[in-house]
C-alpha positions in Angstrom: -36.7 -60.2 13.4 -34.4 -59.2 10.6 -37.5 -58.4 8.5 -38.7 -56.1 11.2 -35.3 -54.4 11.5 -35.2 -54.0 7.7 -38.7 -52.4 7.7 -37.7 -50.1 10.6 -34.5 -49.1 8.7 -36.5 -48.5 5.6 -39.0 -46.3 7.3 -36.2 -44.3 9.0 -34.5 -43.7 5.7 -37.8 -42.6 4.2 -38.2 -40.0 7.0 -34.9 -38.3 6.1 -34.8 -35.7 3.4 -32.7 -36.6 0.3 -29.1 -35.6 0.5 -29.5 -33.6 -2.7 -32.3 -31.5 -1.1 -30.1 -30.9 2.0 -27.2 -29.8 -0.2 -29.5 -27.4 -2.1 -30.8 -25.9 1.1 -27.2 -25.3 2.4 -26.2 -23.8 -0.9 -29.1 -21.3 -1.0 -28.5 -20.5 2.7 -24.8 -19.8 2.0 -25.8 -17.6 -1.0 -28.3 -15.7 1.3 -25.5 -15.0 3.8 -23.0 -13.9 1.1 -25.4 -12.0 -1.1 -25.5 -8.6 0.9 -21.7 -8.3 0.9 -21.4 -9.6 -2.7 -24.0 -7.0 -3.9 -22.1 -4.2 -2.1 -18.8 -5.4 -3.5 -20.1 -5.6 -7.1 -21.9 -2.2 -6.8 -18.9 -0.3 -5.3 -15.9 -2.2 -6.7 -16.6 -4.4 -9.7 -19.1 -2.1 -11.5 -17.0 1.1 -11.1 -13.9 -0.7 -12.3 -15.7 -1.7 -15.6 -17.1 1.8 -15.9 -13.6 3.3 -15.6 -12.4 0.9 -18.3 -15.3 2.0 -20.5 -14.8 5.7 -19.9 -11.1 5.4 -20.7 -12.1 4.8 -24.3 -14.2 8.0 -24.5 -13.7 11.7 -25.0 -16.2 13.0 -22.5 -16.5 16.0 -20.2 -19.3 14.4 -18.0 -22.1 16.6 -19.5 -22.1 16.6 -23.3 -22.3 13.6 -25.6 -19.4 11.2 -25.4 -17.2 10.4 -28.4 -15.5 7.0 -28.8 -11.8 7.4 -29.2 -10.5 3.9 -28.5 -6.9 3.8 -27.2 -6.2 7.5 -27.9 -6.4 8.4 -24.2 -3.9 5.7 -23.3 -1.5 7.0 -26.0 -1.8 10.4 -24.5 -0.8 9.1 -21.1 2.6 8.1 -22.4 3.1 11.1 -24.8 1.7 14.0 -22.7 4.7 15.1 -20.5 2.5 16.0 -17.6 0.8 12.7 -17.5 4.0 10.7 -18.0 6.0 12.7 -15.5 3.4 12.0 -12.9 4.1 8.3 -13.3 7.8 8.9 -13.0 7.2 10.8 -9.8 5.4 7.9 -8.3 8.2 5.6 -9.2 10.6 7.9 -7.3 8.2 7.8 -4.3 8.3 4.0 -4.4 12.0 4.2 -3.2 11.1 6.5 -0.3 7.8 4.8 0.6 8.9 1.2 0.2 12.7 0.6 0.1 13.8 3.1 2.8 11.0 2.2 5.3 11.7 -1.6 4.9 15.4 -1.0 5.6 14.6 1.2 8.6 11.9 -1.2 9.8 14.4 -4.1 9.7 17.0 -2.0 11.6 14.4 -0.9 14.3 13.1 -4.4 14.6 16.6 -5.7 15.2 17.3 -3.1 17.8 13.9 -3.4 19.6 13.9 -7.2 19.8 17.3 -7.3 21.6 17.3 -8.8 25.0 18.6 -5.7 26.7 16.1 -3.2 25.3 14.2 -1.3 28.0 10.9 0.5 27.5 10.1 -1.6 24.4 6.4 -0.9 24.4 7.0 2.9 24.5 9.4 2.7 21.6 6.9 0.7 19.6 4.1 3.2 20.2 6.3 6.2 19.3 7.5 4.6 16.0 4.0 3.4 15.1 2.3 6.7 15.9 2.5 8.1 12.3 0.2 5.2 11.2 -2.7 6.4 13.4 -2.5 10.1 12.5 -4.6 11.1 9.4 -2.4 11.9 6.4 -4.1 15.3 6.0 -2.9 16.2 9.5 0.5 14.8 8.7 0.7 16.9 5.6 -0.2 20.1 7.4 2.3 19.4 10.1 5.2 18.7 7.7 4.3 21.7 5.6 4.8 23.8 8.7 8.1 22.0 9.5 9.4 22.5 5.9 8.4 26.2 5.7 11.1 28.7 4.8 10.9 30.1 8.4 9.9 26.8 9.9 11.6 24.7 12.6 13.8 22.6 10.2 15.5 25.7 8.7 15.7 27.2 12.2 17.5 24.2 13.4 19.9 24.3 10.5 20.7 27.9 11.2 21.2 27.1 14.9 23.8 24.4 14.3 25.7 26.4 11.7 24.3 24.8 8.6 22.3 27.8 7.4 23.7 27.3 3.9 21.5 24.2 3.6 18.3 26.0 4.6 15.9 26.3 1.7 12.1 26.5 1.1 11.9 22.7 0.9 8.5 22.4 -0.6 8.7 25.4 -2.8 11.8 24.3 -4.7 11.6 22.0 -7.7 14.9 20.4 -6.7 13.8 19.4 -3.2 10.0 19.2 -3.1 9.6 15.5 -4.2 12.5 14.3 -2.1 11.1 16.2 0.9 7.7 14.5 0.5 9.4 11.2 0.0 11.1 11.5 3.4 7.8 12.2 5.0 6.6 8.9 3.5 9.6 7.1 4.8 8.9 8.5 8.3 5.3 7.4 8.1 5.8 3.9 6.7 8.8 2.9 8.8 6.7 2.3 11.9 4.4 0.0 10.1 7.2 -2.1 8.7 8.8 -2.2 12.1 5.7 -3.7 13.7 5.3 -6.3 11.0 8.9 -7.4 11.4 8.8 -7.5 15.2 5.7 -9.7 15.1 7.4 -11.9 12.5 10.7 -12.2 14.5 8.7 -13.5 17.5 7.7 -16.6 15.6 11.3 -17.5 14.6 12.5 -20.5 16.6 15.1 -19.4 19.1 17.0 -22.7 18.7 18.0 -21.4 15.2 19.8 -18.5 16.8 21.4 -20.7 19.4 22.7 -23.1 16.7 24.1 -20.2 14.6 25.8 -18.8 17.7 27.4 -22.2 18.5 28.7 -22.2 14.9 30.4 -18.9 15.6 28.0 -16.6 13.8 28.0 -13.0 15.1 25.0 -10.8 15.5 25.1 -9.6 11.9 25.6 -13.1 10.5 22.6 -14.4 12.5 20.5 -11.5 11.2 21.4 -12.4 7.6 21.2 -16.2 7.9 18.3 -16.6 10.4 16.2 -13.4 10.8 15.9 -12.3 7.1 14.8 -15.8 5.8 12.3 -16.0 8.7 10.8 -12.6 7.8 10.4 -13.4 4.1 6.5 -13.3 4.4 6.5 -10.1 6.4 8.9 -8.4 4.0 6.6 -9.3 1.1 3.5 -7.9 2.9 5.4 -4.7 3.8 6.7 -4.3 0.3 3.2 -4.7 -1.2 1.5 -2.3 1.3 4.2 0.4 1.0 4.4 0.2 -2.8 0.6 0.5 -3.2 0.8 3.5 -0.8 3.5 5.1 -3.0 1.8 4.6 -6.3 -1.6 5.7 -5.1 -0.4 8.7 -3.0 -2.9 11.5 -2.9 -3.7 12.9 0.6 -0.1 13.9 1.5 0.6 15.6 -1.8 -2.8 17.4 -1.8 -2.2 18.7 1.7 1.3 19.9 1.2 2.1 21.0 -2.3 -1.0 20.3 -4.4 1.4 19.0 -7.1 3.6 22.0 -7.2 5.9 23.7 -7.6 5.6 23.6 -11.4 4.2 20.1 -11.3 7.3 18.8 -9.6 5.3 16.7 -7.1 2.3 15.8 -9.3 1.4 12.1 -9.0 -1.2 10.1 -10.9 -3.7 10.1 -8.0 -3.8 13.8 -7.8 -3.8 14.2 -11.6 -6.7 11.8 -11.9 -8.7 14.0 -9.5 -7.8 17.2 -11.4 -8.5 15.8 -14.8 -11.9 14.5 -13.8 -13.2 17.2 -11.5 -11.3 20.3 -12.5 -10.6 20.0 -16.2 -13.6 17.8 -17.2 -11.4 15.3 -19.1 -13.0 12.1 -17.8 -11.6 9.9 -20.5 -8.0 11.0 -19.8 -8.5 10.6 -16.1 -10.0 7.1 -16.5 -7.1 6.0 -18.8 -4.5 7.3 -16.3 -6.4 5.4 -13.5 -6.3 2.2 -15.5 -2.6 2.6 -16.3 -1.9 3.2 -12.6 -3.9 0.1 -11.6 -1.9 -2.0 -14.1 1.3 -0.5 -12.8 0.3 -1.5 -9.2 -0.5 -5.0 -10.3 2.8 -5.4 -12.0 4.7 -4.2 -9.0 2.7 -6.5 -6.7 3.3 -9.5 -8.9 7.1 -8.8 -9.1 7.3 -8.4 -5.3 5.3 -11.6 -4.7 7.5 -13.5 -7.1 10.7 -12.2 -5.6 9.7 -13.0 -2.1 8.0 -16.3 -2.5 9.7 -19.2 -0.8 11.4 -21.7 -3.0 10.1 -25.3 -2.8 
């Protein structure tokens, strides 16, 4: 009987395909599923990135023969005032696109998650609305608001502050700050939604324990809410910083980099260098520097906001 069972077991084992063959089939099946997306990613992300890195070492107008110049284009990024100032303008926008919206988002989230807030859904929709409006439309609307005879200056004259009225986007002193405030308005709603969703996962017993210890509303916010929103703050900081450093649509639709290059940013300058001036090497070098700058900022943000073991 045992012999029959052994033979039966042996025959059943013979009928099964080897484990190695099954593993190979699963591997190739997985590759077949991943291949289309991988090919697209390589074609439209990886390959252009390496091409940009290669072009950054050339002096090329896109038509004539290219000349190898090595790191000369990178040196020009930091020595050419126009190129270097565009990077400085982006760093200024980081404050308005990232720091101010995160602060406003925390404030709005604290107000809209209170127990006595009425019409919460309506407030969320209103504050988040700038995120669903195309930036080109946002730029056109704010260009009208900031016009010399626009609603903003009209309001200032109406309330007796006519001395503050100015062509906001036509002055080198106010243009960059005015655009930065538009970015603050646009990003605050996104930060608010992230923080509201994060606050909902914080255990309510932590607030109760803090209240029993005599902590007021502000102390509970500092001791309970902020630590609980560490992950959401990190995500918001990364998204808004990338938006600031890669800004293009808003600048293009409002000032096109003017007046007198006061609002020129790397994204706009890369476009102009490549497609207007035919300096592809300089454009590629500036794009690489901008990418490295974004990676540095993201790394710093992730390191500052990571939870300590």
